C-alpha positions in Angstrom: 126.4 80.6 83.8 129.2 83.1 83.8 131.4 83.0 86.9 133.4 86.0 87.9 136.9 85.8 89.0 137.8 87.3 92.4 139.6 90.1 90.6 136.5 90.9 88.5 134.1 90.6 91.4 136.1 92.9 93.7 137.4 95.4 91.2 136.5 99.0 92.1 133.9 100.7 90.0 135.2 102.9 87.2 133.2 105.7 88.7 135.5 105.9 91.7 137.1 109.3 91.9 134.8 110.9 89.3 132.6 113.8 90.4 129.0 112.8 90.8 126.0 115.0 90.1 123.3 115.7 92.7 120.8 113.5 90.9 123.2 110.6 90.8 123.9 110.9 94.5 120.2 111.1 95.3 119.5 108.0 93.2 122.3 106.2 95.0 120.8 106.9 98.4 117.4 105.9 97.2 118.9 102.6 95.9 120.3 102.0 99.4 116.7 101.6 100.6 116.0 98.8 98.1 112.7 100.1 96.7 111.6 96.8 95.2 111.7 95.1 98.6 109.8 98.0 100.1 107.1 97.6 97.5 106.6 94.0 98.6 106.5 95.0 102.3 103.9 97.7 101.5 101.8 95.1 99.7 101.3 93.3 103.0 100.8 96.5 105.1 97.8 98.3 103.4 95.5 95.3 103.0 95.8 94.5 106.7 94.6 98.0 107.5 91.5 97.4 105.4 90.9 94.1 107.4 91.5 95.9 110.7 89.1 98.7 109.9 86.5 96.3 108.5 86.4 98.4 105.3 88.1 101.6 104.2 90.7 102.6 106.8 91.0 106.3 107.8 92.9 108.2 105.1 95.4 110.1 107.3 96.3 107.0 109.3 96.8 105.0 106.1 99.0 107.7 104.6 101.0 108.0 107.8 101.6 104.2 108.2 102.6 103.9 104.5 104.9 106.9 104.5 106.7 106.2 107.8 106.6 102.5 107.1 108.4 103.1 103.9 111.1 105.1 105.8 111.3 102.3 108.4 111.9 99.7 105.7 114.4 102.0 104.0 116.3 102.4 107.2 116.6 98.7 107.7 117.7 98.1 104.1 120.2 101.0 104.1 121.8 99.6 107.3 121.8 96.1 105.8 123.7 97.5 102.8 126.2 99.0 105.3 126.7 95.7 107.1 126.9 93.7 103.9 129.2 96.1 102.0 132.1 93.6 102.1 130.2 90.9 100.5 127.9 92.8 98.0 130.9 93.4 95.7 131.5 89.7 95.5 128.0 88.8 94.3 126.7 89.4 90.7 123.2 90.1 92.1 124.4 92.8 94.5 127.6 94.2 93.0 125.8 97.2 91.5 124.5 98.4 94.9 125.7 101.9 95.8 128.3 100.9 98.4 129.8 98.2 96.1 130.1 100.8 93.4 131.5 103.4 95.8 128.7 105.8 95.0 128.0 106.3 98.7 130.6 106.2 101.5 130.0 103.6 104.3 129.7 106.5 106.8 127.1 108.2 104.6 125.1 105.0 104.4 125.3 104.4 108.1 124.1 108.0 108.9 121.4 107.8 106.3 120.0 104.5 107.7 120.0 105.8 111.3 118.3 109.1 110.3 115.6 107.2 108.4 115.1 105.0 111.5 114.7 107.9 113.8 112.3 109.7 111.5 110.2 106.7 110.9 109.9 105.8 114.5 109.1 109.3 115.6 106.7 109.8 112.8 104.7 106.7 113.6 104.7 107.6 117.3 103.4 111.2 116.7 100.9 110.5 113.9 99.7 107.0 114.6 100.4 105.4 118.0 103.2 104.1 120.2 102.6 100.4 119.4 103.1 100.9 115.6 106.2 102.9 116.3 107.7 100.3 118.7 107.0 97.5 116.2 108.6 99.4 113.4 111.7 100.0 115.5 111.8 96.4 116.5 111.7 95.3 112.9 114.7 97.6 112.0 116.7 96.3 115.0 115.9 92.6 114.3 116.7 92.9 110.6 120.1 94.6 111.2 121.3 93.1 114.5 119.8 89.6 114.4 119.6 88.8 110.7 122.3 90.8 109.0 124.9 90.7 111.8 124.2 87.4 113.6 122.4 84.9 111.5 123.1 85.6 107.8 126.8 84.5 107.8 126.5 81.8 110.4 123.6 79.4 109.7 121.6 78.0 106.9 118.5 78.8 108.9 119.3 82.5 108.5 116.3 83.4 106.3 113.9 81.3 108.4 114.3 83.3 111.5 115.7 86.5 109.9 112.5 86.6 107.8 110.6 87.7 111.0 111.5 91.3 110.2 109.7 91.0 106.9 106.6 89.8 108.7 106.4 92.9 110.9 104.6 95.2 108.4 101.5 93.1 108.9 101.6 93.8 112.6 102.4 97.5 112.1 99.4 97.9 109.7 97.0 96.3 112.2 98.4 98.2 115.2 98.2 101.5 113.2 94.4 101.1 113.0 93.4 99.3 116.2 96.3 100.3 118.6 96.5 96.6 119.7 97.3 93.2 118.3 95.0 90.3 117.6 94.8 86.8 116.2 94.1 87.9 112.6 97.4 89.8 112.2 99.2 86.9 113.9 97.8 84.5 111.2 98.9 86.8 108.4 102.3 87.1 110.2 102.5 83.3 109.9 101.6 83.5 106.2 104.6 85.8 105.5 106.8 83.8 107.9 106.2 80.5 106.1 106.2 82.1 102.6 109.7 83.7 103.0 112.0 80.6 103.1 110.9 79.0 99.8 110.7 82.4 98.1 114.3 83.2 99.2 115.7 79.7 98.7 114.6 79.5 95.0 116.3 82.8 94.4 119.4 81.5 96.2 119.3 78.4 94.0 119.7 80.6 91.0 122.5 82.6 92.5 124.1 79.7 94.4 127.6 80.5 93.2 127.3 84.1 94.4 126.4 83.1 97.9 129.2 80.5 97.9 131.7 83.1 96.8 130.6 85.4 99.6 130.7 82.5 102.1 127.0 83.0 102.9 125.6 79.6 104.1 122.2 79.9 102.4 120.5 76.5 102.3 121.1 75.9 98.6 124.9 76.4 99.2 125.2 73.8 102.0 122.4 71.3 101.1 121.4 69.1 98.2 118.9 70.4 95.7 116.5 67.7 96.8 116.6 68.9 100.4 116.1 72.5 99.4 113.1 71.5 97.3 111.6 69.2 100.0 111.9 72.0 102.6 110.4 74.5 100.2 107.4 72.2 99.6 106.9 71.8 103.4 107.0 75.6 104.0 104.7 76.2 101.0 102.1 73.8 102.4 102.4 75.6 105.8 101.9 78.9 103.9 98.7 77.8 102.2 97.2 76.2 105.3 98.0 79.3 107.4 96.4 81.5 104.8 93.2 79.5 104.9 93.1 79.8 108.8 92.3 83.5 108.3 88.8 82.6 107.2 87.6 81.4 110.6 89.9 83.6 112.7 88.9 86.9 111.1 85.4 85.9 110.1 85.9 86.8 106.4 83.3 86.3 103.7 83.6 83.3 101.3 85.4 85.5 98.9 88.7 85.4 100.7 89.0 81.6 101.3 87.9 80.9 97.7 90.7 83.1 96.4 93.2 81.8 98.9 92.4 78.2 98.0 92.9 78.8 94.2 96.1 80.7 94.8 97.3 78.0 97.2 96.7 75.2 94.7 98.6 77.1 92.0 101.5 77.8 94.4 101.6 74.2 95.5 101.6 73.1 91.8 104.6 75.2 91.1 106.7 74.1 94.0 105.8 70.4 93.3 106.8 71.1 89.7 110.3 71.7 91.0 110.4 68.2 92.5 109.1 66.7 89.3 111.8 68.4 87.3 114.4 67.1 89.8 113.1 63.6 89.6 113.3 63.9 85.8 117.0 64.5 86.0 117.0 68.3 85.8 119.5 70.2 87.9 120.8 73.7 88.4 119.2 76.4 86.2 117.3 73.6 84.3 115.2 73.2 87.5 113.9 76.8 86.7 113.7 77.8 90.3 113.1 81.5 89.3 109.7 80.4 87.9 108.6 79.6 91.5 110.3 82.7 92.8 108.4 85.0 90.5 105.1 83.1 91.1 105.6 83.4 94.8 105.7 87.2 94.5 102.4 87.2 92.6 100.9 84.8 95.1 101.6 87.1 98.1 100.4 90.2 96.2 97.2 88.6 95.1 96.5 87.0 98.5 96.8 90.3 100.3 94.7 92.0 97.6 92.0 89.5 98.6 92.5 90.5 102.2 91.8 94.1 101.3 88.8 93.4 99.1 87.0 91.0 101.4 86.0 93.5 104.1 84.5 95.7 101.4 82.2 92.9 100.4 80.9 92.2 104.0 
């Protein structure tokens, strides 16, 4: 694995001082919102709306929640980039972000994030309901103030509790349809909550040196590989068991628990595979932690696809 020197990691982008086209600037601001992360959040939002509606949700409500939910997530991510601008340039995984490359000014990123937050909250309040708007605003504030500014740089449990912000789209989607909360979205909230640590920790195992250089105490930086894997196994078991709890709580058909069980077995197989490789003497990149990371993405997407399909079969 190539390790950057401090000089290389913090060197200013060669683009500094050069004029930028409008399209380049627009792309930079879009990049601040972290579109790939937004895609994952939306994957958990829309299916819950199907479940809440007991079938196809109202078209306008669905569009409203998805559009303003996208702006809400974009706000949180842009503000996170503003807060983390000092460490993003030190990490290979994040050094190409707009602030690290000086494509956007810190002031511009801050204003952009705040404006997106205002637009998303007001939009949800006016087109959906107050509960969805309040939940979206709470997610932004929690991600920025609690995770980015308080937990991320101080504790190895940062992603465990900071991941709560990533669970909020489930609640927002349900509230957007029903104007209330219930046990079903709480169960799915739990699925995303338990899913987040092992998903993030396996990524952090791959980029352990990056987090160490930035002095971010992610669990793989401060703990042994065995402890990281054992905790990942525990959280993965909790994820699978929580996913199966939706069957009795939401009264789904047999389709959902069947899919959840198959996906759960495959996910548990992959996380236990990490332990097997560790016991066989593999370490570092030879553990292939990114294999579980990518599979966990597929697991969540397919599980929530089943959540959306199930009410259509009832």
